[in-house]
C-alpha positions in Angstrom: 0.0 0.0 0.0 1.5 3.4 -0.9 2.5 5.7 1.9 -0.1 8.4 2.7 1.0 11.9 1.9 0.9 14.4 4.7 -1.9 17.0 4.7 -1.7 20.7 4.3 -3.0 21.1 7.9 0.1 19.2 9.1 2.6 21.6 7.5 0.9 25.0 7.3 1.9 28.1 9.3 -0.9 28.5 11.8 0.3 32.0 12.7 -0.4 34.6 10.1 -0.9 38.4 9.8 -4.0 40.0 8.3 -3.6 43.6 7.0 -6.1 46.2 5.7 -5.9 46.9 2.0 -5.7 50.6 2.8 -2.5 50.2 4.8 0.7 51.4 3.2 3.4 49.1 1.8 5.6 50.6 4.5 3.1 49.3 7.2 3.1 45.9 5.4 6.9 45.7 5.5 6.9 46.5 9.2 4.3 43.8 9.9 6.2 41.3 7.8 9.4 42.1 9.6 7.8 41.9 13.0 6.1 38.5 12.2 9.2 37.2 10.3 6.9 36.4 7.4 7.0 36.9 3.7 3.2 36.7 3.3 0.3 38.9 4.5 -3.4 38.1 4.1 -5.4 41.2 3.0 -8.7 41.5 4.9 -12.1 41.6 3.2 -13.6 45.1 2.9 -17.1 43.7 3.3 -18.7 40.4 4.2 -19.4 39.6 0.5 -15.8 40.5 -0.6 -12.8 38.2 -0.9 -9.5 38.1 0.8 -6.3 39.1 -1.0 -2.7 38.3 -0.5 0.6 40.2 -0.7 4.0 38.6 -0.8 7.4 40.1 -0.1 8.2 39.4 -3.8 5.2 41.6 -4.8 6.6 44.5 -2.7 10.1 44.2 -4.1 9.0 43.9 -7.8 6.1 46.4 -7.7 7.4 49.0 -5.2 11.1 48.8 -4.4 12.6 47.8 -7.7 10.8 50.6 -9.6 11.8 53.0 -6.8 8.3 53.8 -5.6 7.9 55.2 -2.1 6.5 52.4 0.2 4.8 55.1 2.3 2.8 56.3 -0.7 1.7 52.9 -2.1 -1.3 51.1 -0.6 -1.4 47.4 -0.2 -4.6 47.1 -2.4 -2.6 48.5 -5.3 -0.2 45.5 -5.4 -2.1 42.6 -3.8 -3.5 39.6 -5.6 -7.2 39.3 -5.2 -9.2 37.1 -5.0 -6.6 34.8 -3.5 -6.4 31.1 -4.3 -7.1 29.1 -1.2 -6.5 25.5 -0.3 -8.4 23.2 2.0 -6.7 22.0 5.2 -7.5 18.4 4.2 -5.7 18.6 0.8 -2.6 16.4 0.5 0.8 18.2 0.4 1.4 16.4 -2.9 -1.8 17.8 -4.5 -1.1 21.3 -3.1 2.3 21.3 -4.7 0.8 20.3 -8.0 -1.8 23.0 -7.7 0.8 25.6 -7.0 2.9 24.5 -9.9 -0.1 24.4 -12.3 -1.4 27.8 -11.5 1.8 29.6 -10.7 1.3 30.6 -7.1 3.8 30.2 -4.2 1.6 30.7 -1.2 -2.1 30.4 -0.3 -4.3 30.7 2.8 -5.5 27.4 4.2 -9.3 27.1 4.9 -10.8 25.0 7.6 -14.6 25.2 8.0 -14.8 28.2 5.7 -12.3 30.3 7.8 -8.6 31.0 7.3 -6.7 28.6 9.6 -3.2 29.2 8.3 -0.9 29.8 5.3 1.0 27.3 3.2 4.0 28.2 1.0 6.4 26.4 -1.2 8.7 26.4 1.8 6.4 24.2 3.9 5.6 21.9 1.0 9.3 21.3 0.3 10.2 20.7 3.9 7.2 18.4 4.2 8.7 16.3 1.4 12.0 16.1 3.2 10.4 15.2 6.5 8.3 12.5 4.7 11.5 11.0 3.1 13.2 10.8 6.5 10.3 9.0 8.0 10.2 6.3 5.3 
């Protein structure tokens, strides 16, 4: 019988930061630095809205590289929205396939319709290493 792949819930980051889309990129950088994270979830504006996501790579490519002032750019201007989400019960293997197929490197993890964490390529890769060492 093939070995069971770990689930996203087993490897996700359960600690994450939610930021308002009206916050400045400078505020986002401060929150990322404080949380030691490369990913922020952008809060919904209304109940019928969707979450967004902003990555450190978004900030570097859309703000810092073109020499825009981080205190003059809002998160909503550079975020990705709506954000692709994954279910906590998805296998790490299928999550990695999904990321590769659609070209994302991070996603919020949903459990019972609410965000329970974040998963990135980092967690997926390390889960693969951990799974190898347990075999």
